[in-house]
Structure formats: C-alpha cells, structure tokens
C-alpha positions as a Markdown table, in Angstrom:
| # | Residue | x | y | z |
|---|---|---|---|---|
| 1 | Met | 79.5 | 117.3 | 104.1 |
| 2 | Lys | 83.3 | 116.9 | 103.9 |
| 3 | Val | 82.9 | 113.2 | 103.2 |
| 4 | Val | 80.5 | 113.9 | 100.4 |
| 5 | Lys | 82.8 | 116.4 | 98.9 |
| 6 | Tyr | 85.7 | 114.0 | 99.1 |
| 7 | Phe | 83.7 | 111.3 | 97.4 |
| 8 | Ile | 82.7 | 113.6 | 94.6 |
| 9 | Ile | 86.3 | 114.8 | 94.0 |
| 10 | Thr | 87.8 | 111.3 | 94.0 |
| 11 | Leu | 85.0 | 110.1 | 91.7 |
| 12 | Leu | 85.8 | 112.8 | 89.3 |
| 13 | Leu | 89.5 | 112.0 | 89.4 |
| 14 | Arg | 88.9 | 108.3 | 88.8 |
| 15 | Thr | 86.5 | 109.1 | 86.0 |
| 16 | Ala | 89.0 | 111.4 | 84.3 |
| 17 | Gly | 91.7 | 108.7 | 84.9 |
| 18 | Leu | 89.8 | 106.6 | 82.3 |
| 19 | Leu | 90.7 | 109.0 | 79.5 |
| 20 | Ser | 93.6 | 108.5 | 77.1 |
| 21 | Leu | 96.4 | 111.1 | 77.0 |
| 22 | Arg | 95.1 | 112.6 | 73.8 |
| 23 | Ser | 91.5 | 112.9 | 75.1 |
| 24 | Ala | 92.7 | 114.4 | 78.4 |
| 25 | Gln | 94.9 | 117.0 | 76.6 |
| 26 | Trp | 92.0 | 117.9 | 74.3 |
| 27 | Val | 89.7 | 118.5 | 77.2 |
| 28 | Gly | 92.4 | 120.5 | 78.9 |
| 29 | Lys | 92.8 | 122.7 | 75.8 |
| 30 | Val | 89.1 | 123.3 | 75.8 |
| 31 | Leu | 89.2 | 124.3 | 79.5 |
| 32 | Gly | 92.1 | 126.7 | 78.8 |
| 33 | Thr | 90.3 | 128.3 | 75.9 |
| 34 | Leu | 87.2 | 128.8 | 78.0 |
| 35 | Ala | 89.3 | 130.4 | 80.7 |
| 36 | Arg | 90.6 | 132.9 | 78.1 |
| 37 | Val | 87.2 | 133.5 | 76.4 |
| 38 | Cys | 85.5 | 134.1 | 79.8 |
| 39 | Arg | 88.2 | 136.6 | 80.9 |
| 40 | Ser | 88.9 | 134.5 | 84.0 |
| 41 | Gln | 91.0 | 135.4 | 86.9 |
| 42 | Ser | 93.6 | 133.0 | 85.6 |
| 43 | Leu | 93.9 | 135.1 | 82.4 |
| 44 | Lys | 94.3 | 138.3 | 84.4 |
| 45 | Val | 97.1 | 136.8 | 86.5 |
| 46 | Thr | 98.8 | 135.3 | 83.5 |
| 47 | Asn | 98.8 | 138.7 | 81.7 |
| 48 | Val | 100.2 | 140.5 | 84.7 |
| 49 | Asn | 103.0 | 137.9 | 85.1 |
| 50 | Leu | 103.9 | 138.0 | 81.4 |
| 51 | Asp | 104.0 | 141.8 | 81.3 |
| 52 | Ile | 106.4 | 141.7 | 84.2 |
| 53 | Cys | 108.6 | 138.8 | 83.0 |
| 54 | Phe | 108.7 | 139.6 | 79.3 |
| 55 | Pro | 108.7 | 143.4 | 79.0 |
| 56 | Asp | 110.6 | 143.3 | 75.7 |
| 57 | Met | 108.1 | 140.9 | 74.0 |
| 58 | Thr | 105.5 | 142.5 | 71.7 |
| 59 | Ala | 101.9 | 142.7 | 73.0 |
| 60 | Ser | 100.7 | 140.3 | 70.3 |
| 61 | Ala | 103.4 | 137.8 | 71.3 |
| 62 | Arg | 102.5 | 138.0 | 74.9 |
| 63 | Gln | 98.8 | 137.5 | 74.1 |
| 64 | Gln | 99.7 | 134.4 | 72.1 |
| 65 | Leu | 101.9 | 133.1 | 75.0 |
| 66 | Ala | 98.9 | 133.7 | 77.4 |
| 67 | Arg | 96.6 | 131.7 | 75.2 |
| 68 | Glu | 99.1 | 128.8 | 75.0 |
| 69 | Ser | 99.8 | 129.0 | 78.7 |
| 70 | Leu | 96.1 | 128.6 | 79.7 |
| 71 | Gln | 95.8 | 125.6 | 77.3 |
| 72 | His | 98.9 | 124.0 | 78.8 |
| 73 | Thr | 97.6 | 124.6 | 82.3 |
| 74 | Gly | 94.3 | 123.0 | 81.3 |
| 75 | Met | 96.2 | 120.0 | 80.0 |
| 76 | Thr | 98.2 | 119.7 | 83.2 |
| 77 | Ile | 95.0 | 119.7 | 85.2 |
| 78 | Met | 93.5 | 116.9 | 83.1 |
| 79 | Glu | 96.8 | 114.9 | 83.1 |
| 80 | Ile | 97.0 | 114.8 | 86.9 |
| 81 | Pro | 94.2 | 112.2 | 87.2 |
| 82 | Leu | 96.1 | 110.0 | 84.7 |
| 83 | Met | 99.3 | 110.2 | 86.7 |
| 84 | Trp | 97.4 | 109.3 | 89.9 |
| 85 | Glu | 95.0 | 106.7 | 88.5 |
| 86 | Trp | 96.9 | 104.9 | 85.7 |
| 87 | Pro | 99.2 | 102.0 | 86.4 |
| 88 | Val | 102.7 | 103.2 | 87.0 |
| 89 | Asp | 104.1 | 101.4 | 84.0 |
| 90 | Lys | 101.6 | 103.1 | 81.7 |
| 91 | Cys | 102.6 | 106.5 | 83.1 |
| 92 | Leu | 106.3 | 105.8 | 82.6 |
| 93 | Ala | 105.7 | 104.6 | 79.1 |
| 94 | Leu | 104.7 | 108.2 | 78.2 |
| 95 | Ile | 108.4 | 109.2 | 78.7 |
| 96 | Arg | 110.0 | 109.3 | 75.2 |
| 97 | Glu | 113.4 | 110.8 | 76.0 |
| 98 | Ile | 115.6 | 111.7 | 79.0 |
| 99 | Asp | 117.8 | 114.7 | 78.4 |
| 100 | Gly | 120.7 | 115.3 | 80.9 |
| 101 | Glu | 120.6 | 111.9 | 82.5 |
| 102 | Asp | 124.5 | 111.9 | 82.6 |
| 103 | Leu | 124.3 | 114.9 | 85.0 |
| 104 | Leu | 122.1 | 112.8 | 87.3 |
| 105 | His | 124.5 | 109.9 | 87.3 |
| 106 | Gln | 127.5 | 112.1 | 87.9 |
| 107 | Ser | 125.8 | 113.6 | 91.0 |
| 108 | Leu | 124.7 | 110.3 | 92.4 |
| 109 | Asn | 128.0 | 108.7 | 91.8 |
| 110 | Ser | 129.6 | 111.3 | 94.0 |
| 111 | Gly | 128.1 | 109.6 | 97.0 |
| 112 | Lys | 126.4 | 112.8 | 98.1 |
| 113 | Gly | 122.7 | 113.4 | 98.3 |
| 114 | Leu | 120.9 | 115.1 | 95.5 |
| 115 | Ile | 118.2 | 117.9 | 95.6 |
| 116 | Leu | 116.0 | 117.9 | 92.6 |
| 117 | Leu | 114.3 | 121.2 | 92.0 |
| 118 | Ala | 111.1 | 120.6 | 90.0 |
| 119 | Pro | 109.3 | 123.9 | 89.2 |
| 120 | His | 105.7 | 124.1 | 88.0 |
| 121 | Leu | 106.8 | 123.5 | 84.4 |
| 122 | Gly | 105.3 | 120.9 | 82.1 |
| 123 | Asn | 104.0 | 117.9 | 84.1 |
| 124 | Trp | 105.7 | 117.8 | 87.5 |
| 125 | Glu | 103.6 | 114.8 | 88.7 |
| 126 | Leu | 105.3 | 112.7 | 86.0 |
| 127 | Val | 108.7 | 113.9 | 87.2 |
| 128 | Gly | 108.0 | 112.6 | 90.7 |
| 129 | Leu | 106.8 | 109.3 | 89.4 |
| 130 | Tyr | 109.9 | 108.8 | 87.2 |
| 131 | Phe | 112.5 | 109.6 | 89.8 |
| 132 | Ser | 110.8 | 107.6 | 92.5 |
| 133 | Ser | 110.6 | 104.6 | 90.2 |
| 134 | Gln | 114.4 | 104.7 | 89.8 |
| 135 | Tyr | 115.8 | 106.0 | 93.1 |
| 136 | Lys | 115.3 | 106.3 | 96.8 |
| 137 | Met | 113.4 | 109.6 | 97.0 |
| 138 | Ala | 111.5 | 111.8 | 99.4 |
| 139 | Ala | 109.4 | 114.7 | 98.3 |
| 140 | Leu | 108.2 | 117.7 | 100.2 |
| 141 | Tyr | 104.5 | 118.5 | 100.1 |
| 142 | Ser | 102.0 | 120.8 | 101.6 |
| 143 | Pro | 98.8 | 119.2 | 103.1 |
| 144 | Pro | 95.6 | 119.9 | 101.1 |
| 145 | Asn | 92.9 | 122.0 | 102.7 |
| 146 | Met | 90.7 | 118.9 | 102.8 |
| 147 | Ala | 92.2 | 116.6 | 105.4 |
| 148 | Glu | 90.3 | 113.6 | 104.0 |
| 149 | Phe | 92.0 | 114.1 | 100.6 |
| 150 | Glu | 95.5 | 113.9 | 102.1 |
| 151 | Asp | 95.5 | 110.1 | 102.5 |
| 152 | Tyr | 94.5 | 109.7 | 98.9 |
| 153 | Met | 97.2 | 112.0 | 97.7 |
| 154 | Ile | 99.9 | 110.3 | 99.7 |
| 155 | Lys | 98.7 | 106.9 | 98.5 |
| 156 | Val | 98.8 | 107.8 | 94.7 |
| 157 | Arg | 102.0 | 109.8 | 94.9 |
| 158 | Gly | 103.8 | 107.3 | 97.0 |
| 159 | Arg | 102.8 | 104.1 | 95.3 |
| 160 | Leu | 106.4 | 103.5 | 94.1 |
| 161 | Gly | 107.8 | 103.8 | 97.5 |
| 162 | Ser | 108.5 | 107.5 | 97.4 |
| 163 | Glu | 108.3 | 109.0 | 100.8 |
| 164 | Leu | 106.2 | 112.2 | 101.2 |
| 165 | Val | 107.1 | 114.5 | 104.0 |
| 166 | Arg | 105.3 | 117.5 | 105.3 |
| 167 | Gly | 106.9 | 120.9 | 105.0 |
| 168 | Asp | 107.3 | 121.3 | 108.8 |
| 169 | Arg | 110.3 | 121.0 | 111.1 |
| 170 | Arg | 110.0 | 117.2 | 111.4 |
| 171 | Gly | 109.7 | 116.8 | 107.7 |
| 172 | Leu | 112.7 | 119.0 | 106.9 |
| 173 | Ala | 114.8 | 116.9 | 109.4 |
| 174 | Arg | 113.7 | 113.8 | 107.5 |
| 175 | Leu | 114.8 | 115.3 | 104.2 |
| 176 | Ala | 118.2 | 116.1 | 105.6 |
| 177 | Ser | 118.6 | 112.6 | 106.9 |
| 178 | Ile | 117.7 | 111.1 | 103.5 |
| 179 | Leu | 120.2 | 113.4 | 101.8 |
| 180 | Arg | 123.0 | 112.4 | 104.2 |
| 181 | Glu | 122.2 | 108.8 | 103.2 |
| 182 | Gly | 122.9 | 109.6 | 99.6 |
| 183 | Gly | 119.2 | 109.8 | 98.6 |
| 184 | Ile | 117.2 | 112.3 | 96.6 |
| 185 | Ala | 114.9 | 115.0 | 97.9 |
| 186 | Gly | 112.4 | 116.5 | 95.5 |
| 187 | Ile | 111.3 | 120.2 | 96.0 |
| 188 | Leu | 108.9 | 122.5 | 94.2 |
| 189 | Pro | 111.0 | 125.6 | 94.4 |
| 190 | Asp | 108.8 | 128.3 | 92.8 |
| 191 | Gln | 106.1 | 128.7 | 95.5 |
| 192 | Ser | 105.8 | 131.6 | 97.8 |
| 193 | Pro | 107.2 | 130.2 | 101.1 |
| 194 | Arg | 105.5 | 130.5 | 104.5 |
| 195 | Gly | 107.3 | 131.1 | 107.7 |
| 196 | Lys | 110.8 | 132.5 | 108.2 |
| 197 | Gly | 112.7 | 130.4 | 105.6 |
| 198 | Asn | 112.7 | 133.0 | 102.8 |
| 199 | Ala | 114.6 | 135.8 | 101.2 |
| 200 | Phe | 113.6 | 138.5 | 98.7 |
| 201 | Ala | 115.5 | 137.7 | 95.4 |
| 202 | Pro | 114.9 | 138.6 | 91.8 |
| 203 | Phe | 112.7 | 136.4 | 89.6 |
| 204 | Phe | 112.6 | 137.6 | 86.0 |
| 205 | Gly | 113.9 | 141.0 | 87.3 |
| 206 | Met | 111.4 | 141.5 | 90.2 |
| 207 | Asp | 112.3 | 140.9 | 93.8 |
| 208 | Val | 109.9 | 138.3 | 95.3 |
| 209 | Lys | 109.8 | 136.1 | 98.4 |
| 210 | Thr | 111.8 | 133.0 | 97.7 |
| 211 | Met | 112.3 | 129.8 | 99.7 |
| 212 | Thr | 115.8 | 129.2 | 101.2 |
| 213 | Leu | 115.1 | 125.6 | 102.0 |
| 214 | Ala | 117.3 | 124.1 | 99.2 |
| 215 | Ser | 120.2 | 126.3 | 100.2 |
| 216 | Lys | 120.0 | 125.4 | 103.9 |
| 217 | Leu | 119.8 | 121.7 | 103.0 |
| 218 | Met | 122.9 | 121.9 | 100.8 |
| 219 | Gln | 124.8 | 123.7 | 103.7 |
| 220 | Arg | 123.7 | 121.1 | 106.3 |
| 221 | Thr | 124.2 | 117.9 | 104.2 |
| 222 | Gly | 126.7 | 118.8 | 101.4 |
| 223 | Ala | 124.1 | 117.7 | 98.9 |
| 224 | Gln | 124.3 | 118.6 | 95.2 |
| 225 | Val | 121.4 | 120.2 | 93.2 |
| 226 | Leu | 119.9 | 119.8 | 89.8 |
| 227 | Val | 116.8 | 121.2 | 88.1 |
| 228 | Thr | 114.3 | 119.0 | 86.3 |
| 229 | Tyr | 111.0 | 119.1 | 84.4 |
| 230 | Ala | 108.8 | 117.0 | 82.1 |
| 231 | Glu | 108.3 | 118.8 | 78.8 |
| 232 | Arg | 105.0 | 118.1 | 77.1 |
| 233 | Leu | 105.6 | 116.9 | 73.5 |
| 234 | Pro | 103.2 | 118.0 | 70.7 |
| 235 | Asp | 100.3 | 116.0 | 69.4 |
| 236 | Ala | 99.9 | 113.8 | 72.6 |
| 237 | Gln | 103.3 | 112.1 | 71.8 |
| 238 | Gly | 104.2 | 112.0 | 75.5 |
| 239 | Phe | 106.9 | 113.8 | 77.5 |
| 240 | Arg | 110.6 | 114.5 | 77.6 |
| 241 | Ile | 112.3 | 114.5 | 81.0 |
| 242 | Val | 114.9 | 117.3 | 81.1 |
| 243 | Ile | 117.7 | 117.6 | 83.7 |
| 244 | Arg | 119.8 | 120.7 | 84.0 |
| 245 | Lys | 122.6 | 122.1 | 86.1 |
| 246 | Ala | 121.7 | 124.7 | 88.7 |
| 247 | Asp | 123.6 | 127.9 | 89.0 |
| 248 | Ala | 126.6 | 128.0 | 91.2 |
| 249 | Gly | 126.1 | 129.7 | 94.5 |
| 250 | Met | 123.0 | 128.0 | 95.7 |
| 251 | Asp | 124.8 | 126.9 | 98.8 |
| 252 | Asp | 126.0 | 130.4 | 99.5 |
| 253 | Pro | 125.6 | 131.4 | 103.2 |
| 254 | Asp | 124.2 | 134.7 | 102.0 |
| 255 | Ser | 120.5 | 133.8 | 101.6 |
| 256 | Ile | 119.9 | 136.5 | 99.0 |
| 257 | Lys | 122.7 | 135.3 | 96.8 |
| 258 | Ala | 121.6 | 131.6 | 97.2 |
| 259 | Ala | 118.0 | 132.5 | 96.4 |
| 260 | Thr | 119.1 | 134.6 | 93.4 |
| 261 | Ala | 121.0 | 131.6 | 92.0 |
| 262 | Met | 118.0 | 129.3 | 92.5 |
| 263 | Asn | 115.6 | 131.7 | 90.8 |
| 264 | His | 117.9 | 132.2 | 87.9 |
| 265 | Ser | 118.2 | 128.4 | 87.4 |
| 266 | Ile | 114.4 | 128.2 | 87.3 |
| 267 | Glu | 114.3 | 131.1 | 84.8 |
| 268 | Gln | 116.5 | 129.3 | 82.3 |
| 269 | Cys | 114.3 | 126.3 | 82.3 |
| 270 | Val | 111.1 | 128.4 | 81.9 |
| 271 | Lys | 112.6 | 130.3 | 79.0 |
| 272 | Ala | 113.2 | 127.0 | 77.2 |
| 273 | Ile | 109.4 | 126.2 | 77.1 |
| 274 | Pro | 107.6 | 129.4 | 78.5 |
| 275 | Ala | 104.1 | 128.3 | 77.4 |
| 276 | Gln | 104.3 | 125.3 | 79.7 |
| 277 | Tyr | 105.0 | 127.3 | 82.9 |
| 278 | Gln | 102.2 | 127.9 | 85.4 |
| 279 | Trp | 101.8 | 131.6 | 84.8 |
| 280 | Glu | 98.4 | 131.5 | 86.4 |
| 281 | Tyr | 100.1 | 131.4 | 89.9 |
| 282 | Lys | 100.5 | 134.7 | 91.7 |
| 283 | Arg | 104.3 | 134.2 | 92.1 |
| 284 | Met | 104.9 | 138.0 | 92.5 |
| 285 | Arg | 102.4 | 138.7 | 95.2 |
| 286 | His | 104.9 | 138.7 | 98.1 |
| 287 | Arg | 107.4 | 141.5 | 97.6 |
| 288 | Pro | 109.6 | 143.6 | 99.9 |
| 289 | Pro | 107.6 | 145.8 | 102.3 |
| 290 | Gly | 106.5 | 149.0 | 100.7 |
| 291 | Glu | 106.3 | 147.7 | 97.2 |
| 292 | Leu | 103.1 | 147.5 | 95.2 |
| 293 | Asn | 101.2 | 144.2 | 94.8 |
| 294 | Pro | 101.2 | 143.8 | 91.0 |
| 295 | Tyr | 97.9 | 141.9 | 91.1 |
| 296 | Asn | 96.3 | 144.6 | 93.2 |
| 297 | Pro | 98.0 | 147.9 | 92.6 |
| 298 | Asp | 96.0 | 149.6 | 95.3 |
| 299 | Arg | 97.7 | 147.4 | 97.9 |
| 300 | Val | 101.2 | 147.8 | 99.3 |
| 301 | Cys | 103.1 | 144.8 | 100.5 |
C-alpha cells in the first residue's frame, strides 16, 4: 500500500512539474481561494495567527491579508513540483534580482562559516537551490512520514551537491563540521522544535517554543548568521532573493535572549511581505506551561 501511495504522489509531482510558473501559480490561487470559501482548517489557523500577530490591524485588513496568504500558500504548494522537477538552470532563471548579496560576500570573506536562516516565507525551496548552486552548503531536514518518499526528496533537493542532514545528533555534528570548514548551513528557523533544544521566546509578542540550534552552532563554531527568503514577484515574473542581517545577540549564552533575537529577525522579514508567510502553520501551539492553546482555547499547554 505504501508503495502505491508513493507512486501516486510522485506521479502527481511529476505531472505538476510539467506546468509553467504562470499556470502553477494560477492553480495555486484557485486552491487558496477554495480553502477560504470552504472555511477550511487552514483559514481558521490563519485567522488566529493574524489576530495574535497584528492586533492593531483593522478586521477588514486582516481578512484581506488572510485571503492573500491562502493564495500564496497555494502558489507555494504548486511551485514545489517545479523546483523539484524542472532542470536546475530553469529554476535559477526565475531569479530576477538578489538584494543583499554584499552581506553574503562580507560574511563568507571573513573565513568563518555562515548560518542561513530561511523562514517559511515566499519560496524557500528556491532559496535552497540558489545557495547550493553557488556555495558548499548543507541543509537540515526532518524525514517525511513516508519513508519511501525520503530518497526522492533527498535526490531532488541535493541534485546540486547540497548535503542534506537529518535533525539528529549525528546531523548536527555534521553541520558544525561544515561551518568550521567555512561552509554554509541552511536552517528553517520558524518550526516548533522537538526535544530539549528550545526556549520560550516572543514571536510577534507571544512567547512560543523556539529552536536554539542556530545559537548553539554559533557558539560552538564562531559562525555568522544571515536571514534570507525568495520573494514572489507579481504576475508570474519570478522571484527576488533577499538577504538580511540578523539581530545582534543570537549567539548569547542566555538561550531566551538568543531565541528572542532570532524571532525578531524573522519578524522583520515577515513584516516586509506578510502575505507570503505561511500563516497556516500552528506556530503558537507550544507555549509556556499553563498558558492557553490559542488554536484550542479549551486546552492548557
């Protein structure tokens, strides 16, 4: 049964990979609109997140942002098969501009390793492709629930030589080694972490469980850190790679201070293009003990 499921999923991905960017984004917009019209769980989670993160925004403005967010999430879903199935050169040709490349060169010229924080903003798959096409890079990943799908994912994401490492002790040791060699480590920093490597720190004003991995890697290796994302340009024009400085203090031995600096760095990027953030993710579900779960107010964390 798992083999059949794997075959069906990869067939759908390869079929979607035949689309043009314009067609894929159009289908994605339709999917996002259906998610709103059908009052899906994604819409409910999005509304909760926007109420928490933008309390000063008018209700009508939040509704408009929710509509745009669902459409952008639909576009992201439909773009992933393109990033996985298109030839690499064709994917990279979608990049129209790189903003902040001087920051990247300054960091790499220092001779130290570089941690790239790539939040779920815009098209993060294209971010990974771009940097792995230019530099020696390793990226942290969580294995999918379907074991058969893991090999396919590693193959398509690593086809430029990027090394994918699991988020376990062995994988983290490998990331540290690459950083000490002056390489780049890519991390998705806005997921609720598992295990003990976390701290409760504010994200848009609410204390949530936040990973401390980047901070620990900086302390162990002396690596520098930048934040990056691929902004989706209007009318299927392509993407703009944006590279920004992270807040000072991410290497602070105090895990709460370090996590606060990281979250604030992510916030600044999200505020630049809020509609392209993945608001459909339950980022606020893990809060300090005794606090209410905002997605299920009857539950206490």
